[in-house]
C-alpha positions as CSV (number, residue, x, y, z in Angstrom):
1,X,-40.3,-68.9,-1.1
2,X,-37.0,-67.1,0.2
3,X,-36.8,-69.8,2.6
4,X,-37.5,-72.6,0.1
5,X,-35.3,-70.9,-2.4
6,X,-32.1,-71.0,0.7
7,X,-33.1,-75.0,1.0
8,X,-32.6,-75.4,-1.8
9,X,-29.4,-73.8,-2.5
10,X,-28.2,-75.1,0.4
11,X,-29.1,-79.1,-0.2
12,X,-27.8,-77.9,-3.8
13,X,-24.5,-77.2,-2.4
14,X,-24.1,-79.8,0.3
15,X,-24.8,-82.1,-3.0
16,X,-22.5,-81.1,-5.1
17,X,-20.0,-80.7,-2.7
18,X,-19.6,-84.8,-2.5
19,X,-18.1,-84.5,-6.8
20,X,-16.1,-80.8,-5.6
21,X,-12.8,-79.8,-4.4
22,X,-14.8,-76.6,-3.3
23,X,-15.1,-76.3,-0.4
24,X,-18.6,-75.4,1.6
25,X,-19.7,-72.8,3.8
26,X,-22.7,-74.2,6.0
27,X,-24.2,-70.6,6.1
28,X,-24.1,-68.2,3.1
29,X,-23.7,-64.4,4.3
30,X,-24.7,-62.7,1.8
31,X,-27.4,-64.1,-1.3
32,X,-28.7,-61.9,-3.8
33,X,-31.0,-63.9,-6.1
34,X,-32.1,-63.1,-9.1
35,X,-34.1,-65.3,-12.5
36,X,-32.3,-64.5,-15.8
37,X,-34.2,-65.1,-19.1
38,X,-34.2,-67.6,-21.8
39,X,-34.4,-64.1,-23.6
40,X,-31.1,-62.7,-21.9
41,X,-28.8,-65.4,-22.3
42,X,-27.8,-68.5,-24.5
43,X,-28.1,-71.2,-21.3
44,X,-26.0,-73.6,-23.6
45,X,-23.4,-71.2,-24.7
46,X,-23.2,-70.2,-20.6
47,X,-23.3,-73.8,-19.2
48,X,-20.1,-74.8,-21.8
49,X,-18.5,-71.9,-20.9
50,X,-18.4,-73.2,-16.8
51,X,-17.6,-76.0,-18.3
52,X,-14.1,-75.2,-20.2
53,X,-13.5,-72.7,-18.0
54,X,-14.5,-69.7,-20.0
55,X,-16.3,-68.4,-17.4
56,X,-15.7,-68.1,-13.3
57,X,-17.4,-68.9,-10.2
58,X,-17.3,-69.7,-7.2
59,X,-19.4,-72.5,-7.8
60,X,-22.0,-73.3,-11.0
61,X,-24.3,-76.4,-10.7
62,X,-26.9,-77.7,-12.6
63,X,-30.3,-78.4,-11.5
64,X,-33.1,-80.5,-13.8
65,X,-34.5,-77.4,-14.6
66,X,-31.9,-74.6,-13.5
67,X,-28.3,-73.5,-13.3
68,X,-26.5,-72.2,-9.9
69,X,-24.1,-69.4,-10.0
70,X,-22.5,-68.5,-7.0
71,X,-19.8,-65.7,-7.5
72,X,-17.0,-65.0,-4.7
73,X,-19.1,-62.7,-2.8
74,X,-21.6,-65.6,-2.2
75,X,-24.7,-63.7,-4.1
76,X,-26.4,-66.5,-6.3
77,X,-27.9,-67.0,-9.8
78,X,-30.1,-68.7,-11.6
79,X,-30.9,-69.3,-15.0
80,X,-33.9,-71.9,-16.0
81,X,-33.1,-74.8,-18.6
82,X,-34.8,-75.3,-21.4
83,X,-38.3,-76.3,-21.6
84,X,-37.9,-79.2,-24.0
85,X,-34.1,-80.1,-23.5
86,X,-32.5,-81.5,-20.0
87,X,-28.9,-80.9,-19.4
88,X,-26.5,-84.4,-18.4
89,X,-22.8,-84.6,-18.0
90,X,-21.3,-88.3,-18.3
91,X,-17.9,-89.5,-16.8
92,X,-17.1,-92.7,-18.3
93,X,-14.2,-94.3,-15.7
94,X,-12.1,-97.3,-15.9
95,X,-10.7,-96.8,-12.7
96,X,-12.2,-94.2,-10.4
97,X,-14.8,-92.6,-9.8
98,X,-17.6,-90.1,-7.1
99,X,-21.0,-90.3,-6.4
100,X,-22.5,-87.4,-7.5
101,X,-26.4,-86.1,-8.4
102,X,-25.8,-82.9,-9.4
103,X,-23.4,-81.7,-11.4
104,X,-20.8,-79.2,-10.8
105,X,-19.5,-77.5,-13.5
106,X,-17.0,-76.2,-11.1
107,X,-16.0,-79.2,-9.6
108,X,-16.7,-82.5,-10.8
109,X,-13.3,-84.1,-12.0
110,X,-13.9,-87.6,-14.0
111,X,-11.1,-90.0,-14.3
112,X,-10.5,-89.6,-18.6
113,X,-9.5,-86.3,-19.9
114,X,-10.2,-85.1,-23.0
115,X,-10.2,-88.4,-24.6
116,X,-12.7,-90.1,-27.7
117,X,-15.3,-92.2,-26.9
118,X,-18.5,-93.0,-29.6
119,X,-21.8,-92.1,-27.8
120,X,-25.1,-93.8,-29.6
121,X,-28.0,-92.8,-27.7
122,X,-31.5,-94.6,-28.1
123,X,-34.7,-93.6,-26.7
124,X,-37.4,-96.3,-25.6
125,X,-38.6,-96.7,-28.5
126,X,-35.7,-97.5,-30.7
127,X,-35.0,-94.2,-32.5
128,X,-31.4,-92.6,-32.1
129,X,-30.6,-89.4,-30.3
130,X,-26.5,-89.4,-30.7
131,X,-24.2,-91.7,-32.5
132,X,-21.3,-89.6,-33.1
133,X,-17.5,-89.6,-31.6
134,X,-17.3,-86.9,-27.9
135,X,-14.3,-86.0,-26.5
136,X,-14.6,-85.2,-22.5
137,X,-13.7,-82.1,-21.2
138,X,-10.9,-81.0,-19.0
139,X,-12.9,-82.6,-16.5
140,X,-13.0,-85.7,-17.7
141,X,-17.3,-85.8,-18.6
142,X,-19.3,-85.3,-21.4
143,X,-21.5,-82.6,-21.8
144,X,-24.9,-83.6,-23.5
145,X,-28.4,-81.8,-23.8
146,X,-31.1,-84.6,-24.5
147,X,-34.9,-84.4,-24.7
148,X,-36.5,-84.1,-21.5
149,X,-39.2,-86.8,-20.6
150,X,-37.5,-89.5,-21.8
151,X,-35.7,-92.7,-21.2
152,X,-32.6,-93.5,-22.9
153,X,-30.0,-96.5,-22.8
154,X,-27.0,-94.8,-23.5
155,X,-23.7,-96.5,-24.6
156,X,-20.3,-95.7,-24.7
157,X,-17.6,-97.5,-25.8
158,X,-13.6,-96.8,-26.5
159,X,-11.3,-99.5,-28.0
160,X,-12.9,-102.8,-26.9
161,X,-14.3,-101.4,-23.8
162,X,-18.2,-100.4,-23.3
163,X,-20.4,-99.3,-20.7
164,X,-24.4,-99.4,-21.3
165,X,-26.8,-97.6,-19.3
166,X,-30.4,-96.2,-18.9
167,X,-31.2,-92.6,-17.7
168,X,-34.0,-90.7,-17.6
169,X,-34.5,-87.1,-18.0
170,X,-37.3,-86.1,-15.6
171,X,-38.0,-83.2,-12.9
172,X,-35.8,-84.7,-10.7
173,X,-33.7,-86.2,-12.4
174,X,-29.6,-86.7,-12.1
175,X,-27.8,-84.2,-14.2
176,X,-24.3,-86.3,-13.2
177,X,-23.6,-89.5,-14.3
178,X,-20.4,-91.0,-12.6
179,X,-21.5,-94.7,-12.9
180,X,-20.2,-95.9,-16.8
181,X,-17.7,-98.0,-15.7
182,X,-15.6,-99.4,-19.7
183,X,-15.0,-103.0,-18.9
């Protein structure tokens, strides 16, 4: 089990390096894995704190099922995400983007920083999940919590520019969307 967790950690680190300015060390010198429960941590608040830099860590990435935080001493703490909600972070762009699958809260940087966008999200049955103005954070991303196990049409507009994409929120799906180009 510990070997499986270590392999997942190394895979997550390798994937998140593609969208970060952090240096990846291929060897983990010291790993302390702990599992925090939902009762002891407000996971949504913690994720937001890493996004807005109220909390700092050597790295913090978020998969479809957990938040993985590595401190400066390379101790790893994992937090389960809510069973009924899926985290996804979207970086709309005009000119510059980067490949990303697993969102790095401490490393991913989008092009359009602290800008307002109209965000409209519908599920596969046409129900409106979200229809409001959202502002990208200092990292250029819009963080969203969507229902799990669904297919959604996301429309993002800014002025006369628009982008539309279908995203899914199933186990193993991407938490980092960097393919929505405003045209």
